[in-house]
C-alpha positions as CSV (number, residue, x, y, z in Angstrom):
1,M,58.0,-63.3,-52.3
2,N,59.4,-66.6,-50.8
3,G,56.4,-68.7,-52.1
4,E,53.7,-66.8,-50.2
5,V,50.6,-65.4,-51.8
6,D,50.0,-61.8,-51.3
7,T,46.5,-61.0,-49.9
8,I,44.5,-58.0,-50.7
9,P,44.0,-55.8,-47.6
10,S,40.6,-56.1,-46.0
11,S,40.0,-52.4,-46.6
12,Y,40.0,-53.1,-50.4
13,D,36.5,-52.3,-51.6
14,N,36.7,-52.4,-55.4
15,S,36.6,-48.7,-55.7
16,L,38.7,-46.4,-57.8
17,S,39.4,-42.8,-57.0
18,I,39.3,-40.3,-59.9
19,G,40.2,-36.8,-58.8
20,C,37.9,-36.1,-55.8
21,E,35.3,-38.7,-56.8
22,S,35.3,-42.3,-55.9
23,I,33.3,-44.8,-58.0
24,K,32.3,-48.3,-57.1
25,L,33.7,-50.9,-59.6
26,D,31.4,-53.8,-59.9
27,K,29.2,-55.6,-62.5
28,I,26.9,-52.7,-62.8
29,S,29.8,-50.4,-63.8
30,W,30.7,-52.8,-66.6
31,Q,27.1,-53.1,-67.7
32,D,26.9,-49.3,-67.9
33,V,29.8,-49.2,-70.4
34,S,29.6,-52.6,-72.1
35,D,26.9,-51.5,-74.6
36,S,28.9,-48.5,-75.7
37,V,32.0,-50.6,-76.0
38,L,30.2,-53.2,-78.1
39,E,28.8,-50.4,-80.2
40,G,32.3,-49.0,-80.8
41,I,33.6,-52.5,-81.7
42,A,30.7,-53.0,-84.1
43,H,31.3,-49.6,-85.7
44,R,35.1,-50.2,-86.1
45,L,34.5,-53.7,-87.5
46,G,31.9,-52.3,-89.8
47,N,34.3,-49.7,-91.2
48,Q,37.0,-52.3,-91.7
49,L,34.5,-54.6,-93.4
50,T,33.4,-51.9,-95.8
51,V,37.1,-51.5,-96.9
52,L,37.4,-55.3,-97.3
53,V,34.1,-55.5,-99.3
54,G,35.4,-52.8,-101.7
55,V,38.7,-54.6,-102.2
56,A,36.8,-57.8,-102.7
57,E,34.6,-56.3,-105.4
58,I,37.7,-55.1,-107.3
59,M,39.5,-58.4,-106.9
60,S,36.4,-60.4,-107.9
61,R,36.7,-58.8,-111.4
62,Q,39.9,-60.7,-112.0
63,E,39.5,-63.9,-114.0
64,D,42.4,-65.9,-112.5
65,L,42.2,-65.3,-108.8
66,P,44.6,-67.3,-106.7
67,P,42.8,-69.9,-104.5
68,V,44.0,-68.2,-101.3
69,M,42.5,-64.9,-102.4
70,Q,39.2,-66.7,-103.4
71,A,39.1,-68.3,-100.0
72,L,39.4,-64.9,-98.3
73,L,36.7,-63.5,-100.5
74,N,34.4,-66.4,-99.5
75,E,34.8,-65.4,-95.8
76,I,33.4,-61.9,-96.3
77,P,29.7,-62.9,-96.1
78,M,30.3,-64.7,-92.8
79,L,32.2,-61.6,-91.5
80,E,29.3,-59.4,-92.6
81,S,26.9,-61.6,-90.7
82,S,29.0,-61.5,-87.6
83,V,29.2,-57.7,-87.6
84,D,25.4,-57.6,-88.2
85,L,24.8,-59.8,-85.1
86,L,27.1,-57.7,-83.0
87,R,25.2,-54.6,-84.0
88,K,21.9,-56.3,-83.2
89,V,22.8,-57.1,-79.6
90,T,24.2,-53.7,-78.9
91,V,21.8,-51.5,-77.0
92,V,22.6,-47.8,-76.6
93,D,20.8,-45.3,-74.4
94,D,19.3,-43.3,-77.2
95,E,17.8,-46.6,-78.5
96,M,14.9,-46.2,-76.1
97,S,13.4,-44.0,-78.7
98,A,13.7,-47.0,-81.1
99,I,10.9,-48.9,-79.4
100,Q,9.0,-50.5,-82.4
101,A,7.6,-53.7,-83.7
102,Y,9.9,-56.4,-84.9
103,E,9.3,-59.8,-86.6
104,T,9.5,-62.2,-83.8
105,D,10.7,-65.2,-85.9
106,R,13.6,-63.0,-87.2
107,L,14.6,-62.0,-83.7
108,V,14.5,-65.6,-82.6
109,R,16.6,-66.7,-85.6
110,D,19.1,-64.0,-84.7
111,A,19.2,-65.1,-81.1
112,V,19.8,-68.7,-82.2
113,D,22.7,-67.5,-84.4
114,I,24.2,-65.6,-81.4
115,V,23.8,-68.5,-79.0
116,S,25.2,-70.9,-81.6
117,L,28.5,-68.9,-81.6
118,R,29.3,-70.1,-78.1
119,R,32.0,-72.7,-78.2
120,D,30.5,-74.6,-75.2
121,F,27.0,-74.8,-76.7
122,D,25.8,-77.5,-79.1
123,S,22.0,-77.6,-78.7
124,E,19.8,-78.0,-81.7
125,F,16.8,-75.7,-82.1
126,T,13.4,-76.4,-83.5
127,L,11.3,-73.3,-84.2
128,E,7.5,-73.5,-84.1
129,L,6.7,-69.9,-84.9
130,L,4.0,-70.1,-87.6
131,D,2.0,-66.9,-87.7
132,V,3.7,-65.5,-84.6
133,P,2.8,-61.8,-84.2
134,P,5.4,-59.0,-84.2
135,V,6.8,-58.1,-80.8
136,I,7.3,-54.5,-79.5
137,G,10.4,-53.2,-77.8
138,V,14.1,-52.4,-78.3
139,C,15.6,-54.8,-80.8
140,G,18.9,-55.4,-78.9
141,R,17.2,-56.0,-75.6
142,I,14.6,-58.4,-77.1
143,I,17.4,-60.4,-78.8
144,R,19.4,-60.6,-75.5
145,D,16.3,-61.8,-73.6
146,I,15.6,-64.5,-76.2
147,A,19.3,-65.5,-76.3
148,A,19.3,-65.8,-72.5
149,L,16.1,-67.9,-72.7
150,L,17.6,-70.2,-75.4
151,T,20.9,-70.5,-73.4
152,H,19.1,-71.5,-70.2
153,A,17.0,-74.1,-72.0
154,G,20.0,-75.4,-74.0
155,K,21.9,-76.0,-70.7
156,Q,19.0,-78.3,-69.6
157,S,18.5,-80.2,-72.9
158,H,20.4,-80.8,-76.1
159,T,17.2,-80.3,-78.1
160,V,15.4,-76.9,-77.7
161,S,11.9,-76.4,-79.1
162,V,10.8,-72.8,-79.4
163,S,7.1,-72.0,-79.5
164,Y,4.7,-69.2,-78.4
165,V,1.4,-68.5,-76.8
166,Q,-0.3,-65.2,-77.4
167,N,-2.7,-63.7,-74.9
168,G,-3.9,-60.3,-76.1
169,K,-1.0,-58.0,-76.2
170,Q,1.3,-60.4,-74.3
171,L,3.4,-63.1,-76.1
172,S,4.9,-65.9,-74.0
173,L,7.9,-67.2,-75.9
174,F,8.8,-70.7,-74.8
175,A,12.1,-72.7,-75.0
176,N,11.2,-76.1,-73.8
177,D,9.8,-75.5,-70.2
178,F,11.1,-72.0,-69.9
179,A,9.4,-68.8,-71.0
180,I,9.8,-65.0,-71.3
181,E,7.0,-62.5,-71.7
182,L,7.1,-60.0,-74.5
183,S,4.7,-57.2,-75.7
184,C,3.2,-57.9,-79.1
185,L,0.8,-56.5,-81.6
186,A,-2.7,-57.9,-80.9
């Protein structure tokens, strides 16, 4: 190697041959599988969490629980919340049949929780969503759109104010000066 950096041949095109077919490896390919990967992770964590909750229930019946065990038991609600958030942002193909109405303020709070998990993000959110109508769509996609809106606004300002304007069956959800359009119940 004598200190030189190997270069990728110019014919390299980010493709992978599988049998006789060649597929293009790019961001779209990851997007095609990322939801099913997230769904699998959420499912596995959910199964493991169910076991932990069962063990916690048995342990909580003991009167003199060691402090370290009590500390572990106290972490279970946070773990349940994290698995729930992971499930909410997962969108699977068959979920298109799950287009329905959702409480807008609940989806916004979930998106705030998700965005707040970022280590590089420390914005504060003010929610002005009194009497906001329910939105219609696929839960995971709506939460992702709201999380993207909040992230964008949070990169511009430490304080993010979330509000809305309804115009018939359209709801404009604002985060400071940025907005997304959602379908809502009129």
